[in-house]
C-alpha positions, 0 to 999 in steps of 0.5 A: 495528527490523526493516526490509525492502525489497522490489522489484517488477518489473511489466509493463503488459498494456495501454497505460496512462496514469499521472500525472507523480507516481505515488506517490499513485496507487500508494498509493490503488490499493494501499489499496483492494486491501489493504482488499479482501483483508484486511478482514472488515467491508468496510462498517464504519469502522475506528474502530468495528471490533472487529478494528482492533488486529489488522487489517493494513489498519488497521495500515497505513492507519489507524495512529492507530486501531490503535496508540496513541502511546507516552507522551512521544512528540513525534508526534501519531500513529504513522507508517505502517509502510510506504513505496511508492517508485513509479517515478521517471520523469515519463513518463505514457504506457506501452505494452503490454509496458513494464516498471516497478519499484517498491519497498516498504519495511516497518518493524517487525512489519508485515514478517511480513505481507508475503504480504498486501502481495504479494497486494494488489499482485497484485490491483492488477495484475488491477484495473488502475491509471491510465487504460485 
């Protein structure tokens, strides 16, 4: 299986407040950003979309909608093909100019879609995350 590990180095442009556990915040903001940049039918549910088996958003976040579980599998739905490893710090207040890093792990063919992930992360930076 193809596996990719990508590290992102970021700097806060403003003061920011993030929760103690940053994983769900990163995942939520990333999901919205990815859907915004790749979804052709933004107001349609993925389950009803004609593109669900080719859409990067559906493959990443609605995996069970876009992929079938192989026969004989012991899982109810296929795993998501990515993991975001957020900053491990429990620090919640970040000053303007503070840096933080996070990792992105991609599994399988989704590695070929890395530019979409990068663009979505760039959009996260423009939109912002956390308070302020």
